[in-house]
N, C-alpha and C positions, 0 to 999 in steps of 0.2 A: 504494499499499501503506500502510500503518499508518506505517510511515517518514517517507512523503510530507505525511502531516497534520501530524504532531507538526513537519516542516521547516517548513509552509505557517502554521501556528500562529504563528510566531515571523516568517517572511519577510512574511507582509501586516499581521503588526501587529495581527491578530484579537484578541478577547476569549476565543476559541475554536473549536471545532475536532470535530468527530464524523466517524468512520471507518465504514462500514458495514459489517460485518465478521465472519465464524463465527470468526473468528482461527484458533485450529488444531484448531478443533472439525470434528466431521465434516458432508457437504456440508447435510445435510439441518437442520443450525444456521442461525442469523442473529441477528446481534445489532450493537450500537454500542459504540466506543471513545470516550469524550468525553474530550478534552481543555481544558486552561484556556488562558490566557494564555501566553504562550512554553512551549505542551506542558508544563507544569504538570499533574500528576493529578487528575483530579476527585473525590471522594471523600466519604463521608457528613458530612465535616465543613468540605468547601469547596463545597458546590451539588448535588451527588446528589441527596441527600435532597429539597432542594428541586424538582427536576428531577421527581422521582419523584412528590411532592404535583399539580405541575401535570400530569402525563399521566395520574394517576390522576381529574383533574379534569374533562378532556379527553376520556378513555376512556369513562367512566360516563355520564354524556347518550346518548354515540352508542349506546352498549349497549342502553341504556332502549327509545330512541325507536325502533330501526330492530329489535331484538330479535334483533342477529346474535351473541350469544351462544351460540343453538343453531344456529346454522346453517354449513356448511361453504362450501368456498370455490366449489366446482360449483355449489350454492344459488344462493350469492349473485349468482355470475353470470349463470345463467339467471334470476333471476328482473329481471335489467335494474335493479338497483336506481339509484336516481341522485338521492342526497343531497346536499349542501353543510352547511355547517357556519354555521349564525347566531349571531351573537352574544346571548346572553341574560343575565339578571341575575349583576353579580359577575364579570363579564367569563367566563362558563362558555357554551362553544358550546351551540346547542340544535341537534337535528340537522332541517330540514326539506327538503322537496321543492326542485329546483333553481328549479322552476317559482315556488314560493312566494319562492324567494331574490331572483329576479330583479322581484319587486313588492317588496321590500322597501329603505324609506329609512333603516333604522337603516345606521349607519356604525361597522365592526370599531375595536378599538383601533387595529390596524395602520394602517386607513384616518387615522387621525387622527397617525399619525407624519409629522414635515417631509416636504418633496416629497425624496425621496433612494431609490435601489435598494433595496430590500429582497433583491434576490439579484443577484448579480452573478457572472458565470460566468469564470475567470481559472486559465490553466493554470500551472502551476507550474514543470513537468518542466525547462526549461531553466536555471531559476536553481538547482534544486533539484540536478542535475547538475553544473552550475559547483560548487556548494559539493561535493561528493562530491568532485570533482578538486581540489579546495583540499587534501585531505588525502595526496597524493602528487605528485611531480616527474615527468612523463612526460617531463621529457628524459636522467631516469637509467633507462628503462626499457630492458630489451632486448628481442628479438627472443624473444617469449611465445607460446604457444598456452596457452588456458585452457575447460575444461570451465565451463560455466553454464549451471544448472538453475533456469530460468525457474518452478518449482513450476508447471505446466500452465496457464503464459503470466500469472503473479499478477506478475510483475516482467519482463515480456518489453519492455513499453515503456521502461523504466529503463534496460535493457540496450543496446536499440537505440541510445538517446540516446548512452548510454557510448560504445558504439562508433561511434559517427558521429565524436563528439568524439575520439577515438584518432585515428581515420582524415583527420580535416582538419588533424589535429596532425602527420600522419605517423609514428605512435607504431606501432611494429613487433610488431601485438599482435592474433592471431587469435583468434576466437571460437568455438567449436562448440557449437552451441545446442542443448540440450536440454530437451523438454518446454518449447518456448517458446510455443505459440499457446493462446490464451486458452481454456479447456474446464474449464465450472461444474462437470462431474460428475466429475471428478479420476482420468482415467483413469490416471495413473499416481502415485496416491496423495494423502493429504489432505497440504494444505501444513502437516506440522507438523514445526517442526525439530527437534523431540524423539524423534521416530522413528528 
């Protein structure tokens, strides 16, 4: 969830993070929550406008080349469009077919970066749960039964990890899990804590 990207942004000592989320909006919405180093918000005066400008440079040539602005998803899928980004003038990608891209010898700005991984997948679940548990003294917990609503599974994996930590420490807490399995159709209500 969003709180995990906040944690990861300072725990991993990265420049920023992106959470793909509809937040508490209805299920047909989607968006991105952006944070900078140490989970600081990104706003218009701290980089958001620069991101918008770059996105507009990337999207505009794509729409022009593929004329996707008038196509719906079913049409795109039925045409089996096969396009790749090709870096053109001023580091703005042009859209070319995959076969044209295979014959291209031009390097993208990303290929000119030093030899290091551009993508690295890492789970922060264990350190995140360890961090959460620093806020309580497990030895002082009495026998408890907790009803935990995972919001159609959005927090289910974190609840499972906390429960496992409690069990390994012999903490006498029983979790009664409600709406625990991930289900993006939100049959038990949208994950909006304000409702």
